[in-house]
N, C-alpha and C positions, 0 to 999 in steps of 0.2 A: 425366428432368428434369435440366437442367444447373444446377448450383449457382453462384451468384455468389461472388466472392472474399469478400465480407462474410458470406455464409451459411456458407462454409467456416470462416472465422475464428470465427463464433459456435459452430459445431459442435465445433471444437477446444477452445474455452473451456468448453463443456459437459462434454467428456470430461475436461478438466483438473480441473474441480470435482468430478466423480465420483470421480477418483482422488486427490484431495487434493494437486494440484500447483499451486503458486503461480506458477511461471514455466516456460515450455516453450521449448526450443531446437530449431530446425530448421536444420541446416547444409546447405551445398551439397556433398554427398559421397555415397559408397556404401560398402559393406563393405570396399573396397580402398583407400579414401582417394584415389580417382582425380580427376584434374583434369577430364576430360570424362566425362559420365555416360550410361549407358543410359537410355532413356525411363522405365523403371521407377523410377529413382531421381531424376528431375528434380522433386524435392519443392518447391523454391522456385517453379518455373514453375507447378505445380499450385496451390499455396497462395495466391500473390499475383501471379503473372504476370510476375515478374522473369526475364529471359532471360540475365543475365550469368553468367559461368562461376564466379564466386566471390561469396559473401555468406552472411550468417547471419541468420536470423529469430529474434526473441525475443518471446514472447507472455506478457503478464500479464493480470490481470483488467481493467485499464483502459488498457493500452498494447500496441501491436504495432508493432515496428520492424524494419527491415532495416539491418544494419550492412554497409556496402560501402565500398570505397576510391575514390579520386579518378577511377579509370578509368570508373566507372559513375555518377557523380553526376548528370549530365544524363539519362542513360538511365533510371536508377532513379526519379528525380523524375517522369518522364513515365509510366513503366509502373505506378507505384504509385497513380496517381490513381484514386480511387474504390474502392480495394481494402480500405481500412480500416487500411493500414500506412503508416508514414511512414519516410523515409530518415534514418538516423543516419550521418553522414559520419565514416569512420575518419580519425583524425589520422595514423596510421602504417600503411602497407600491410602486409597479411598478419599483423595482430596481433588477438588476441581481446579487443578493448577492451570488448565487451559483458559480460565477466566483472566488470570494475570497476563497470560500471553496475548489474549484479545485486547486487553487494555493497552498493552505496550505497542502492539502492531497496528491497531486500527486508528484511523484519523478521527478528529473531532466530527461529531454528527453522523457517524457511521450507523448502519443498521445491521443488527444481529438477528437472524431468524432461527426458529426451531419449532417443532411441533409441541405445543404446550401440553398436549395429552401425554407426552412421553417424558416430561421433566417434573420432578417433585416441586412442591411449594418452596422448600428450602433452597433448591438450586435456582428456581425462577427468581426468588427474592434476592439471592446473592448476585446473580447476573445484573439485575436491575440496579441494586445498590452500588456494586463495585464498578460499574461502567458509567454511572450517571454523571460523574464529574467531567467526563469528556463528551457529555450530551449524546452518548450512544443510546439509541433506542432499540427496543425489542419488538419483533414482529412474529405473530403466530403464523406458521406456514408449514404445510405438509407438502414437501417437494418430492417425496418418494412415490406416492401413489401413481403419478403419471408415468414414472419410469419403470416401476415394478409391475409389468403387464400381467404376469402369471402368478401374482402374489397368492400364497396359500390362504384359504378361507379360515375364519375363526373356527376353533375346534367345536365339534358338534356331538361329542360323546355324551353318554348318559351320566347323570349324577345319582348319588344314593345317600340315604340318611343312616346314621349310626343309631342303633336302638338306645333308649335312655339307660338301660341296665349296662350297656357296654361303655357308654360315655360317662356314666356316673352322675349325670345331671341332665335334666330335661331342657328343652328349648325354653319352655316357660320359666324355669328356674334361672337359666342364664340371662334371659331378658330382664328379669327382676333384679339380678345382680348388676347388670349394666345400668339400669335405671337408678339404682341406689347410688352408683358411682356418679351418674350424671347430676344428681342433686348436689353432691359434694363439690362438683366442678362448676356449679351455678350455670348450667347449660340446659337448653330446652331439647336439643337434639344431639345425637352423635352420628356423624357420617363416617362410614367405614368403607375404605377402598382396598385395604390389604386383604388378599385372598385367604390367607390362613386365619385371619380374624373373623371374616364372614363365615368360613367353614366351621370354626369353633362355636360361634354363637348359635348357629342353626343346625349343629350336628350333621353337617353336610360334607360329603367327600366326592371326588370325581377324578377325571383323568385329563384335564385340559392343559396341564403344565408338566413338562418332564420332571420326574423325581418327586415332586410335591403333589400329593393327592387332593388337589383343590379344583375349584370350578370358577370360571370367569363370572364375577358377580360383584354387586355393591350392596350396601345396606344403609338404611336410615332409620334410626331408633329414637323414639320420643317417649314422653311419659305415658302416653296412652296408645301408642302405635308402633308398628314395626313393619318396614317394607323391605322385601328382598327383591333386588333387580337381577334377573337371571333369564336366560332363554327358557321359557316354560316347557319347551319340548324335551329339555334335559331331565325333567322331573316326571316320574310316573304318578298315576292317580293317587296311590297310597301316600306318597311323599307330600303331594300337594294338599291332601286332606289333613295330614299330620300337621303341616305348617299352618293351615287355616285354623285348626283347632287350638293352636297356640297363639292365635290372634295375629298371624303374619299375613300381610298382603303380598302376593307375588305379582310383580310387574315385569315387563320385558326388559332385558339388559339395556337396550338402547333408550329406555324411557327415563333414565336417570337424570339427564340434562333438564328436561322439562319439570321433573319432580323437584329438583333443587331450585329451579326458578320460582316455583310456587310457594316455597318456604320463605315467608316474609315477616319482618319485624321480630324475629326470634334470635336466640343465641345458639349457634351451632358449634360443637366441639369437633376439631379435626386434629389429626396427627400430621404435621407439615412434612414429615419425612416419608409419609406413606400415602399421600394423595397428590394427584397431578395438579400442576399450576393452572391448567384449563378449568378443572372443576372448582378449584379454589376461587377463581375469578367469577364463576357463576354464582357461588354462594355469597360472596361479598357484595354482590349487587343489591341484595335486599335484606341481608341479615348481618348481625354482629358475629364475629368469629372468636372463639377461644382456642388456643393452640397448646399442645403438649403431647406427651406420650399417650397413646390411646389407652384408656382404662381396660380395654379388652386384652391388650398385650400383657398386663399384669395378671388379670384373671386367668388367662390361658396358660401363663407360665407356671403358675402355682398348681401343680397337678393334684387332683383329688385321689382318694384312696383307691377307687376303682381303676383309675388310669395308672397309678403306680403299680398296682398288683399286675395289671396286664403287661405293662412295660417290662417288669421283672421276669415274667414268664417268657416273653419273647427274647430277652437277653440270654436265656438258657438255650433257646433254639438257635440264636445267632452264634452263641459260643460253640455249639455242636458243629455248625457249619464251618466256623473258623478252625476248629480242631481238625476236622477232616481235610480241610484245605491244606493246612500246614503239614499234616502227615503225608498227603498226596505229593506235595512239593518235595519233601525229604525222600520219599520212596522213589521218585521218578527223576530227580535232577541228575543230569549226566547220562541218563538211560534213554530218555525220549526228548524230542525237541520241545522246549517250553519257552515261550516268549512273554514279554510283559503283557501283551494283549491276550494271549491264550490263557495265561494264568488268571487274569482278571475275569475272563469268561468262565473259567472253571470254578472260581469262587462263587460267581453268580449261580452256577449250576447247583453247588452244594446248598446255597441259601434257598433256591427254588424247591429243593426237596423237603424243606421244612413246612409244616402245616401253617397256613395263614400268610404265606409269602405273597406280597403284592408288588414286588419290584425292588430295584435298588434305590437308595435314597440320594445318590449322586454318582457321577461318573467315577469309577474306581481310580485312585491315584496309585499306580503300580510302577514304582521307579527302581531300576536296578543300578547299583553303584552310583556313578556320576549323575544319572538322571534323578536320583533321590535327593541330590543337592538342590534341585529346583522344587521348592516347597509344595507347589500345586501342579506339578507336572502330571499330565495325563497322556498315556501312550496313544499314538496314532499309527496308521499304516506306514507313514513316512519315518517315524522315529522308533518304531517297535524294535526292541532289542532282545536277542536270545539270552536266556539265563544260563550261566555256567556254574559249575560246582566250585565256586569261590565267591567271596564277597557277600554283600548284604542286599536284600530285597525289601524295600519299604512298601507296605500295603496299607493304604488308608481307604476304607470302604465302609459301606453301610447298607442296611436293608429297610424296606418298608414292610410291615406286617399288619394284619388285622388282629390286634391293635397295638402297635408299637413302632418306634423309629429308632434305628441304631446307627452308630458312627464309631468306628474303632480304627486305631492304627497299631500295627505290629511290625517289628523288624524280624525278618527271617534270615538266619545265616545259611548260606548255601554251600559253604565249605570253609577253607582257611580265611580268616579275617584279620586285618592289620591290628596292631596294638593301639594305634590312634583311633580306629573305629570302636574298639572295645572301651577305650577311655570315654569317648563321646557317648556311647551307649549307656555307660554307667552313670555319667553325669546327668543325662536326660532322664534316666530312671530315677535318680535321686531327686531331681526337680519335681517329677510327677508325684513321688511319695511325699515330699514336703507339702505340696499343695493338698494332697488327699488327706493327710493327717492333721491338717490345720483345724483348730477350734477358734472361732472368731466371734466378737460381740455383735449383737443385733445392730443393723445399720451399716455394717461393713460392705463396701462396694468392691466390684471386681478389680479395679485398678490397684487397690490396696493388696488384694490377694495375689495379683500378678507379680508384684515385687518379691513376695515370699517364694514364689515358684521359680523365678529367674535367679534368685540369689546364688544357688549352687553353681550356676553357669557364670554369673558375674565374677565370682571369686577366681575364675580362671581367665577373665577377660573375654568371655564369650557372651554373645547375645543373638537373638533371632528377630527377624523383621515382621513377623505376623503376630496376630493376637494369640493368647494362650487358651481361650475358651469361649464357647458360644452356647446359647440355649438350644435345646432340642425339643421338638414338638411331640405330641401324642398322635401317632399316625398322621403327622402333618409335616411341616417344613423341618428339614434336618438342621437348618440354621434359623433360629428364632430369637427374638428379644423378649423383653427389653434388656435383660441382664447380659453381660459378657465379662470375660476376664481378659484384660489387656491394658496397655500403658495409657490409653486415652482416658481422660478424666470424665467418665460416664457416671453421672450421679444416680445410679440405680443400685440399691442394696440387694445382696443375695438373700433370698427369703426361703423358709422351709417350703418344700414342694417343688422348687425349681430344679430342673435337670440341666446340667451344664457340662461341657467337655473340659478336660484338662489335657493339653497337648503341647508340651514344650518340645523344642527341637534344636539340633545343631546341624549346620549345613556347610560343607567344605567343597566349593566349586571344583569340578573336575575329578573329585575323589568319591565322596559319599555324602549322604544325608541321613540323619537319625531323628525319628520322631516316635514317641509312644503316646497313645491316647486312650483314656478311659472316660466314660460318662459317670458323673457323680450326682447323687441326690442330696440336696440340702435338707437336713433334719435337725430338730431341736437337740441340743446337747445337754446343757445344764444351766441352772440359774445361780448366780453368785450375788453377793451384796453390791457388785459393781455393774452387772448387766446380765441379760439373757444371752447365752452363747449358742452358736450354731456350728454344726460340723458337717462333714461330707460322708456319705455312704456310697461306696463304689457299686454301681449296678452292672457295669460291663463284666462279662464272664468269659474270659479267654486267657489262657496261660501266657505269662510273660517269660520269654526265653532266659534261662539262667546261665547258659554256656558263655555268654558274652560279658558277664559281670566281672569287674575287677573289685574283689571284696575289700581291698585296702582303701578304696575311695569312698566306702560307705561306713556308716556307724552301725553298731549292732541292731539298733532299732529299725534301720532301713532294711537290713537283711531279714529281720524277723517279719516285717510287714510283707516283704516279697514272698517269703515262704508261707506265711499264713494266707496270703491272697491266692497263691497257686493251689494251696490245699483246698481252699474254699471252692475254687473253680473245679477242681477234681471232684469234690463231693457233690457239687450241684449238677455236673454234666454226666457223671459216670452211669446213672440209670438209663441214659439214652445212647450210650456208646456200645459198640461190639466189644467182645473180650479182647480182640486184637488192638482196637483203638484205646481201650482202657489201659492195657499194658504199655502201649506207646506213650500215652499221656503221663502215666505214673513215672516213667523213665525221664520224660522231659522236665518234670517239676521237681526232680530230686534236689534236695537242699544243697 
């Protein structure tokens, strides 16, 4: 018998009452604080039907709400109908505003429950600290397992290892780099929970999580030891032998708890944003803890020469796919039925034709006209809209390749476009160019660069509510840290070797949205008496439409950059295009 959402909510409330819990928190997370989740951990989907990638449910005796940010307002309102839950709109993206709500609504001495394996250390500590003045206590409780009777099993697909020559660095070498960092951090061990960090250290890839080629695993690295916690059946004999030869002990995934309990009298370094509160509490029983951004995050973000060369080669392939997609749209709009979903699927088909394609790097954001005004809108069968020969189609998409990860946003004019849309397009393009052409001193952080990129929009009283850029992995997560470009004061400098997106936007509800995105590589620029300077090199290779540009809003240097970039795209892609495609692209990039 299939339970309704309201029946599931009633069952959770019954379990709460039995365990003396006044409020229960269900986050969108897994034991690795992942962005994308295995089916086993899609708790929000099971409990209330919400399909967004981020959100938090809070249940009390008389209230059940989903805290979600502006990206999901319309989606959540629609999906929560009849579920027993209501949407609570976050005022600030990526903030746990439900904690303030709990403090206000709960009485003195109340009990807040949650599964500690699904909450990060940062969130667990914040709950404890922010609720303590009302003597509100926290309780570790998994209330879903008894309700979720046919819960999907943990993924069991095979993993595989990248060859040293493809990764540009051996497992041995990476372990030594980590150990060098550990010495500087005055720590005996590094515990790694983030799946992309484990994958990077051990040159390991897999299929356990949608879009990100990672494997459910943990790692514990010390001065003379390295342990990988993973289902051994995922590794073939060759991989196990390779890991063993690098001094890596392979233990079962579920052995991590006992292993951490056995580490006593040592100092363990953790990243509190990327380890669960449950495992943190195990470690702190017998060891001292140092906290900070994982050293692996920095090592992984600074791409080596082999990784950079591979990424650039797959940018060519991705650019060919994008070119063919844009041409297909132009050739067929108004002639055959094309919808947001069918267009997204067609783009995936063009990518799949490229050698080394391993899947998409996230769900394609394909928004036509007003849908594009929702910055992270993804079409669904319920919202799928037919494209007509007018207006703008925003396509934010990416691919995973052996070995490279791409993320690109382009605006495709389908016919007549309003003057307002052209103005917005030009201002967003100007913002992209300003960021791309920036030369900045060593030590500059993303929030400083963010203001430079937003300035062309601020001059017109325009702003956008999302970040401007995120790191991108090497055949890994499409969203990676530690660097980003955004208004938050994140004290991480942009360093040579980092690949980051630049994606400003303008969104006019009910009308249109405009966003243009390229990936850029930070490279050394010049040394002056004042500092070492760094600049960006654009690695994305796909033409930027010129028909929408209002030249009077740009300076000559902006126009030169656009023409030079499009010419570079043409020269890089033309060896892989047909004569017809070459002629079409040459026409599209005409100055």
